[in-house]
N, C-alpha and C positions, 0 to 999 in steps of 0.2 A: 504494499500499500503506499508507503514511504517514497521508494522508486517510481511509481505510478506518478503521484502527485508534484513530485518533487521534479520530476523530468519534463512533466506537463511546463511547469511554472518556468522551469528554465528554456524550453520551447518558445513559448510565451515570450518570455522576455528577448531573448534574442532577435526575436521578430521584431519587438516595438523596438529596440536600440535605433536611434538615430546618430551617426559619429559625427556629422554634419550640424546638430543641433546642440545648443548650451547644455551643460551637467543639467540644469535645472531641470530641462524638459526629460532628460534620461533620468532623474531619479529615481521616479514610481517604478518603472521596469528594472532598475536596477535593484530595488528592495525585493522585486519579486525573484528576482534571479538568486537574489541571496537567500531568500526564503526557500527556493528552490534547493538551493545547494546543501542546505542545513538540514534540510528534510532527508535527503539522499543520503547525507553523512550519519544521519540517527543524533545530531547534535542537539540538545536544547528540545527535544522534540515535542513537550508538550506546550512551552510555549512558542515555537515557531510553528507547529499545526496551531495554535489558536490565532496568532499572527497571520498566518495563512489563511483560514476559514474568515477573519474581516476583510483580508483583502480581496477574496474571493467574491463575499457579501459585495464590497465595495463595487468592483468591477461589473457584476450582473446588473444592481441596482444602477449604476450611474453611465457607463458606459454603454454606446450604441451599437453593443456585441447579443449573440445569440445569449441568452440566460441559462439555457440549459446545462450545457457544459461547466460552467460556472458554479451551478447549484450540484454539479456530482461533486467537483473539486471542493466546495463549502462541505457536503454529508461527509465525505470520506477524511478530511480534514478534523473534524469535529470526532470522528471513530478515532483519530490519532490521539486528539487530546484525552481521550477518556481510557482508550488502549494503551498506552504507552509506546516507546520505540521500537520493543522487541528484541529477541536475542542477537541479533546481527547488528549492532549499531553501536557507534562509540559512546552514547550514555550507557549502556548495559556495560562496555568494557571498563568507563571509568566509576562507575558508581555501583556495579552490579546488575542485575537481573532479577527483579521482584516478582515474585509468585504468589498468587493471592487463591487460597483453596476455598472450596464452597462453601463454608460458614465465614469467609470474609476476614480469615486469620490469615497471615502471614507465613508463608512456608518457609524454613530454616530450624537452625538449633532450636532445642527450645530452652526457656530462662529455666534458669538454676532454681532448685526449689527453696 
């Protein structure tokens, strides 16, 4: 999921970048590209996915584009906020992969008695 949404954001940002335009005109596409790269890498996934969901909602509402693809980006980014980065991510490598069992308790070593 991270790779699909991140890749779509990177492709969208590359298509919208204009080398002749000033930096201010390229700020939003550049931000979208950075969010996509962070999602692909799995770095700061919950925060990055939350910003991605906001950007997708903004694009779907404010720009003259088809809202359907951006709705799906919004839904998948929202799912990433709730699910987290997964096992193959920089977040899992840095902070460990958290698993929750069916009773809402985190798996891992049991606390001392």
